[in-house]
KEGU-969942 format. One record per residue (C-alpha): z, x, y; residue in three letters; residue number from 1. Coordinates in Angstrom, 1 decimal, always signed. Layout:
<atoms>
<atom><Z>Z</Z><X>X</X><Y>Y</Y><rest>Ala</rest><nr>NUM</nr></atom>
...
</atoms>
This chain:
<atoms>
<atom><Z>+18.2</Z><X>-32.8</X><Y>-9.5</Y><rest>Met</rest><nr>1</nr></atom>
<atom><Z>+16.8</Z><X>-29.3</X><Y>-9.0</Y><rest>Ser</rest><nr>2</nr></atom>
<atom><Z>+13.1</Z><X>-28.8</X><Y>-8.9</Y><rest>Pro</rest><nr>3</nr></atom>
<atom><Z>+11.2</Z><X>-27.0</X><Y>-11.7</Y><rest>Asp</rest><nr>4</nr></atom>
<atom><Z>+9.3</Z><X>-24.0</X><Y>-10.5</Y><rest>Phe</rest><nr>5</nr></atom>
<atom><Z>+6.2</Z><X>-23.0</X><Y>-12.4</Y><rest>Ala</rest><nr>6</nr></atom>
<atom><Z>+6.5</Z><X>-19.6</X><Y>-14.1</Y><rest>Pro</rest><nr>7</nr></atom>
<atom><Z>+3.5</Z><X>-17.8</X><Y>-12.6</Y><rest>Thr</rest><nr>8</nr></atom>
<atom><Z>+2.4</Z><X>-14.3</X><Y>-13.3</Y><rest>Pro</rest><nr>9</nr></atom>
<atom><Z>+1.8</Z><X>-11.6</X><Y>-10.8</Y><rest>Gln</rest><nr>10</nr></atom>
<atom><Z>-1.2</Z><X>-12.4</X><Y>-8.6</Y><rest>Pro</rest><nr>11</nr></atom>
<atom><Z>-4.1</Z><X>-12.9</X><Y>-8.5</Y><rest>Pro</rest><nr>12</nr></atom>
<atom><Z>-4.3</Z><X>-16.4</X><Y>-10.0</Y><rest>Tyr</rest><nr>13</nr></atom>
<atom><Z>-5.5</Z><X>-19.8</X><Y>-8.7</Y><rest>Tyr</rest><nr>14</nr></atom>
<atom><Z>-3.9</Z><X>-22.9</X><Y>-7.3</Y><rest>Ala</rest><nr>15</nr></atom>
<atom><Z>-5.3</Z><X>-26.4</X><Y>-7.4</Y><rest>Ala</rest><nr>16</nr></atom>
<atom><Z>-3.5</Z><X>-28.3</X><Y>-4.6</Y><rest>Ile</rest><nr>17</nr></atom>
<atom><Z>-3.7</Z><X>-32.1</X><Y>-5.0</Y><rest>Phe</rest><nr>18</nr></atom>
<atom><Z>-2.3</Z><X>-34.2</X><Y>-2.2</Y><rest>Thr</rest><nr>19</nr></atom>
<atom><Z>-2.4</Z><X>-38.0</X><Y>-2.4</Y><rest>Ser</rest><nr>20</nr></atom>
<atom><Z>-1.2</Z><X>-41.3</X><Y>-1.0</Y><rest>Gln</rest><nr>21</nr></atom>
<atom><Z>-0.5</Z><X>-43.8</X><Y>-3.8</Y><rest>Arg</rest><nr>22</nr></atom>
<atom><Z>-1.2</Z><X>-47.5</X><Y>-3.8</Y><rest>Thr</rest><nr>23</nr></atom>
<atom><Z>+1.7</Z><X>-49.9</X><Y>-4.4</Y><rest>Ala</rest><nr>24</nr></atom>
<atom><Z>+3.0</Z><X>-50.4</X><Y>-7.9</Y><rest>Gly</rest><nr>25</nr></atom>
<atom><Z>+2.8</Z><X>-48.2</X><Y>-11.0</Y><rest>Asp</rest><nr>26</nr></atom>
<atom><Z>-0.2</Z><X>-49.8</X><Y>-12.7</Y><rest>Gln</rest><nr>27</nr></atom>
<atom><Z>+0.2</Z><X>-47.3</X><Y>-15.6</Y><rest>Gly</rest><nr>28</nr></atom>
<atom><Z>+0.3</Z><X>-44.3</X><Y>-13.2</Y><rest>Tyr</rest><nr>29</nr></atom>
<atom><Z>+3.5</Z><X>-42.8</X><Y>-14.5</Y><rest>Gly</rest><nr>30</nr></atom>
<atom><Z>+2.4</Z><X>-42.7</X><Y>-18.1</Y><rest>Ala</rest><nr>31</nr></atom>
<atom><Z>-1.0</Z><X>-41.3</X><Y>-17.2</Y><rest>Met</rest><nr>32</nr></atom>
<atom><Z>+0.6</Z><X>-38.6</X><Y>-15.0</Y><rest>Ala</rest><nr>33</nr></atom>
<atom><Z>+2.9</Z><X>-37.6</X><Y>-17.8</Y><rest>Asp</rest><nr>34</nr></atom>
<atom><Z>+0.0</Z><X>-37.4</X><Y>-20.2</Y><rest>Arg</rest><nr>35</nr></atom>
<atom><Z>-2.1</Z><X>-35.3</X><Y>-17.8</Y><rest>Met</rest><nr>36</nr></atom>
<atom><Z>+0.7</Z><X>-32.8</X><Y>-17.4</Y><rest>Leu</rest><nr>37</nr></atom>
<atom><Z>+1.1</Z><X>-32.6</X><Y>-21.2</Y><rest>Glu</rest><nr>38</nr></atom>
<atom><Z>-2.7</Z><X>-32.2</X><Y>-21.7</Y><rest>Leu</rest><nr>39</nr></atom>
<atom><Z>-3.1</Z><X>-29.7</X><Y>-18.9</Y><rest>Ala</rest><nr>40</nr></atom>
<atom><Z>-0.4</Z><X>-27.6</X><Y>-20.5</Y><rest>Gly</rest><nr>41</nr></atom>
<atom><Z>-2.6</Z><X>-27.3</X><Y>-23.6</Y><rest>Gln</rest><nr>42</nr></atom>
<atom><Z>-5.6</Z><X>-26.0</X><Y>-21.6</Y><rest>Gln</rest><nr>43</nr></atom>
<atom><Z>-6.6</Z><X>-22.3</X><Y>-21.7</Y><rest>Pro</rest><nr>44</nr></atom>
<atom><Z>-5.7</Z><X>-20.7</X><Y>-18.4</Y><rest>Gly</rest><nr>45</nr></atom>
<atom><Z>-3.0</Z><X>-23.2</X><Y>-17.4</Y><rest>Tyr</rest><nr>46</nr></atom>
<atom><Z>+0.0</Z><X>-21.5</X><Y>-15.9</Y><rest>Leu</rest><nr>47</nr></atom>
<atom><Z>+2.2</Z><X>-24.4</X><Y>-14.8</Y><rest>Gly</rest><nr>48</nr></atom>
<atom><Z>+2.6</Z><X>-27.0</X><Y>-12.1</Y><rest>Ala</rest><nr>49</nr></atom>
<atom><Z>+5.0</Z><X>-28.2</X><Y>-9.4</Y><rest>Glu</rest><nr>50</nr></atom>
<atom><Z>+5.0</Z><X>-31.8</X><Y>-8.1</Y><rest>Ser</rest><nr>51</nr></atom>
<atom><Z>+6.8</Z><X>-34.0</X><Y>-5.6</Y><rest>Val</rest><nr>52</nr></atom>
<atom><Z>+6.4</Z><X>-37.5</X><Y>-4.3</Y><rest>Arg</rest><nr>53</nr></atom>
<atom><Z>+8.3</Z><X>-39.3</X><Y>-1.5</Y><rest>Asp</rest><nr>54</nr></atom>
<atom><Z>+9.5</Z><X>-42.9</X><Y>-1.3</Y><rest>Ala</rest><nr>55</nr></atom>
<atom><Z>+6.4</Z><X>-43.9</X><Y>+0.7</Y><rest>Gln</rest><nr>56</nr></atom>
<atom><Z>+4.0</Z><X>-42.7</X><Y>-2.1</Y><rest>Gly</rest><nr>57</nr></atom>
<atom><Z>+2.8</Z><X>-39.4</X><Y>-0.5</Y><rest>Phe</rest><nr>58</nr></atom>
<atom><Z>+2.7</Z><X>-36.6</X><Y>-3.1</Y><rest>Gly</rest><nr>59</nr></atom>
<atom><Z>+1.7</Z><X>-33.1</X><Y>-3.7</Y><rest>Ile</rest><nr>60</nr></atom>
<atom><Z>+1.0</Z><X>-31.5</X><Y>-7.0</Y><rest>Thr</rest><nr>61</nr></atom>
<atom><Z>+0.1</Z><X>-27.8</X><Y>-7.3</Y><rest>Val</rest><nr>62</nr></atom>
<atom><Z>-1.2</Z><X>-26.6</X><Y>-10.6</Y><rest>Ser</rest><nr>63</nr></atom>
<atom><Z>-1.6</Z><X>-22.9</X><Y>-11.3</Y><rest>Tyr</rest><nr>64</nr></atom>
<atom><Z>-4.5</Z><X>-21.5</X><Y>-13.3</Y><rest>Trp</rest><nr>65</nr></atom>
<atom><Z>-5.6</Z><X>-18.0</X><Y>-14.5</Y><rest>Ala</rest><nr>66</nr></atom>
<atom><Z>-9.2</Z><X>-18.5</X><Y>-13.2</Y><rest>Ser</rest><nr>67</nr></atom>
<atom><Z>-11.5</Z><X>-20.8</X><Y>-11.3</Y><rest>Glu</rest><nr>68</nr></atom>
<atom><Z>-13.3</Z><X>-21.3</X><Y>-14.6</Y><rest>Ala</rest><nr>69</nr></atom>
<atom><Z>-10.1</Z><X>-22.7</X><Y>-16.2</Y><rest>Ala</rest><nr>70</nr></atom>
<atom><Z>-9.9</Z><X>-25.2</X><Y>-13.3</Y><rest>Ile</rest><nr>71</nr></atom>
<atom><Z>-13.5</Z><X>-26.2</X><Y>-13.7</Y><rest>Arg</rest><nr>72</nr></atom>
<atom><Z>-13.0</Z><X>-26.7</X><Y>-17.4</Y><rest>Asp</rest><nr>73</nr></atom>
<atom><Z>-9.9</Z><X>-28.9</X><Y>-16.7</Y><rest>Trp</rest><nr>74</nr></atom>
<atom><Z>-11.9</Z><X>-31.0</X><Y>-14.2</Y><rest>Lys</rest><nr>75</nr></atom>
<atom><Z>-14.5</Z><X>-31.6</X><Y>-16.9</Y><rest>Gln</rest><nr>76</nr></atom>
<atom><Z>-12.0</Z><X>-32.5</X><Y>-19.7</Y><rest>His</rest><nr>77</nr></atom>
<atom><Z>-13.0</Z><X>-35.9</X><Y>-21.0</Y><rest>Ala</rest><nr>78</nr></atom>
<atom><Z>-9.5</Z><X>-37.5</X><Y>-20.9</Y><rest>Glu</rest><nr>79</nr></atom>
<atom><Z>-8.9</Z><X>-36.0</X><Y>-17.5</Y><rest>His</rest><nr>80</nr></atom>
<atom><Z>-12.1</Z><X>-37.6</X><Y>-16.3</Y><rest>Gln</rest><nr>81</nr></atom>
<atom><Z>-10.9</Z><X>-41.0</X><Y>-17.4</Y><rest>Val</rest><nr>82</nr></atom>
<atom><Z>-7.7</Z><X>-40.4</X><Y>-15.4</Y><rest>Ala</rest><nr>83</nr></atom>
<atom><Z>-9.7</Z><X>-39.3</X><Y>-12.4</Y><rest>Gln</rest><nr>84</nr></atom>
<atom><Z>-11.8</Z><X>-42.5</X><Y>-12.5</Y><rest>Ala</rest><nr>85</nr></atom>
<atom><Z>-8.7</Z><X>-44.6</X><Y>-12.7</Y><rest>Gln</rest><nr>86</nr></atom>
<atom><Z>-7.2</Z><X>-42.7</X><Y>-9.8</Y><rest>Gly</rest><nr>87</nr></atom>
<atom><Z>-10.2</Z><X>-43.4</X><Y>-7.6</Y><rest>His</rest><nr>88</nr></atom>
<atom><Z>-10.3</Z><X>-47.1</X><Y>-8.7</Y><rest>Ala</rest><nr>89</nr></atom>
<atom><Z>-6.6</Z><X>-48.1</X><Y>-8.5</Y><rest>Arg</rest><nr>90</nr></atom>
<atom><Z>-4.0</Z><X>-45.4</X><Y>-7.9</Y><rest>Trp</rest><nr>91</nr></atom>
<atom><Z>-4.9</Z><X>-43.6</X><Y>-4.7</Y><rest>Tyr</rest><nr>92</nr></atom>
<atom><Z>-5.5</Z><X>-44.8</X><Y>-1.2</Y><rest>Gln</rest><nr>93</nr></atom>
<atom><Z>-6.5</Z><X>-41.3</X><Y>-0.3</Y><rest>His</rest><nr>94</nr></atom>
<atom><Z>-6.4</Z><X>-37.9</X><Y>-1.9</Y><rest>Phe</rest><nr>95</nr></atom>
<atom><Z>-7.5</Z><X>-34.3</X><Y>-1.2</Y><rest>Glu</rest><nr>96</nr></atom>
<atom><Z>-8.0</Z><X>-31.5</X><Y>-3.7</Y><rest>Leu</rest><nr>97</nr></atom>
<atom><Z>-8.0</Z><X>-27.9</X><Y>-2.5</Y><rest>Arg</rest><nr>98</nr></atom>
<atom><Z>-8.6</Z><X>-24.8</X><Y>-4.6</Y><rest>Ile</rest><nr>99</nr></atom>
<atom><Z>-7.0</Z><X>-21.5</X><Y>-3.5</Y><rest>Ala</rest><nr>100</nr></atom>
<atom><Z>-6.7</Z><X>-18.0</X><Y>-4.8</Y><rest>Lys</rest><nr>101</nr></atom>
<atom><Z>-3.2</Z><X>-16.7</X><Y>-4.7</Y><rest>Val</rest><nr>102</nr></atom>
<atom><Z>-3.3</Z><X>-13.1</X><Y>-3.7</Y><rest>Glu</rest><nr>103</nr></atom>
<atom><Z>+0.4</Z><X>-12.6</X><Y>-2.9</Y><rest>Arg</rest><nr>104</nr></atom>
<atom><Z>+3.5</Z><X>-14.4</X><Y>-4.1</Y><rest>Ala</rest><nr>105</nr></atom>
<atom><Z>+7.3</Z><X>-13.7</X><Y>-3.6</Y><rest>Tyr</rest><nr>106</nr></atom>
<atom><Z>+10.5</Z><X>-15.7</X><Y>-3.6</Y><rest>Gly</rest><nr>107</nr></atom>
<atom><Z>+14.1</Z><X>-15.7</X><Y>-4.6</Y><rest>Thr</rest><nr>108</nr></atom>
<atom><Z>+15.1</Z><X>-15.7</X><Y>-8.3</Y><rest>His</rest><nr>109</nr></atom>
<atom><Z>+18.4</Z><X>-17.1</X><Y>-9.6</Y><rest>Pro</rest><nr>110</nr></atom>
</atoms>
């Protein structure tokens, strides 16, 4: 299975980098993760996301945004706040969120 790369514009733009260690079992996580990706895609300023998780439950999701304000608005979205609360209570042993400004980007293109 090949990874999906987010179609980002020329910099500058912003990245929200979410790293996490999951708890055991799904407990509704998969459905909520799918819903959050769908909902994020509807938010103004959302550019895309890339996500991976290993067999031990360690994962990294990078979502890309046009502005810091768009990231703040997403953080405050009511349905996203419900997901955040559930994450704190049952889905994550540990997580970190880092916000970065992308000033330069390059890569290979098929």
